[in-house]
N, C-alpha and C positions, 0 to 999 in steps of 0.2 A: 413576408416574403423569405423564400429559401433561400440560403448560400449555397454557393457552387466549390465553397474550400472545404477538405475534408478536416476536420475537428482534432482527428488522431496525426496527422503530419504534415496539416495544412499546404497540400496538395489540391490539385483538382477532382472532382469528384462532380459526379449526373446529379440531377435538381431531387430527384426521388430519394436517393440510395442518405444511407448519414455517414457512413465512408463512403472513403475510394477501395478500389478492388486491391490494392495490397493492404490496405488496414483491413477491410473485412475477413482476408487471408488469416491474417497474426487474430484477428478478433474471434475466427471459430474456435477459438480455443479456449479462450475466455469468458467469450458473450460479448456481444456489439454493446451493448449497455455499459459495462464495465470498460471497456478499454475507454469509450468516450467520455466515462467518468473520472479517468485517472490521466487521459493524456490530457484533460481542459480542470487544473485545477482550481480556475478559478470560477468553476459552477458552483451555485448555492448547494450546500448540502449539509448535511443534519450532523451535529459532534459527535464525539463517539460516545457509548453511551456507560454509565458507571460501572454496569457488568463490568464491559469491556476493559475500564481502566484496573479494576481490580485482578482481572487476569494477565492484565500487560504486567502489572507489579510483580503479579505470583510466577511468572514464568521468567523474570527478569531474576530475580530470587531464588530461583531451581539455578538458573544458567549459572549464578554468581558461584554458588555452594558447589557444583561441579565443577566449574573451572577453576577455584579456590581464589577469585578473584576478587577485591572489593565491588558493591554495589553501584559506587558512583561510576565506574569506570566501565561496567555492563552497562549502567543507561547511556553511557556516553556513546558507547559501539550502536546500541539500537537504533538511538537518534542519528548517527551518522547512516546507517542502514537504511533508515527510512528515507533520511536525504536524495540518498541516490535511488533508492525506490523511484522516490514522487520526483525526481528533478526538480526539488525546489531546494533553499533551507529549513530545516524543522531544530528549533531548539527545545522545542517542548511535545508531550506527548499531548497536551490539550491543544496542539494548534491540526491534529489530525482529525480527519470525519469519521463517522463510523465505516465507510466503506473502506477508506485507509487503515483505519486499524485494524480492522478484519485482515487485511493484505498482510502488515507487518505482525498478527499475533500465529496467523500461517507459517512466514516466513519464523519468528520463534520458535516454533515448532518443528520443525523442520532441524534446527540448530539442538534441540531440546533429543531428537531422534538418533542427531550426530554423537552425542557425547554418551548415549546408552542411558538417557533417563525412562524409567519405565513406572508409569500411571501405578 
């Protein structure tokens, strides 16, 4: 049986639609599938990959060097940022799914761009 509750905002939706009208409008930017998965952190998902983990720690090291801050402070900042992005408490990068880690890595890329980091 199909739920008549939107997984994005928990409001009403039609039977055949994945999202309500307002969430579909917002989802057009990022794609409906991604919107549903990030709106429902309880969905079963694959954990972050070892490659993502290496990239994550490399980006944190670069940010720490550019900002001249201790690595542990930058890690705490990144986890706080992830907690805000995914609307739940995240205390370790191991709690992130593959999709969430990808979004966090994009966020870290934007921070590196702001700091003038050149590859």
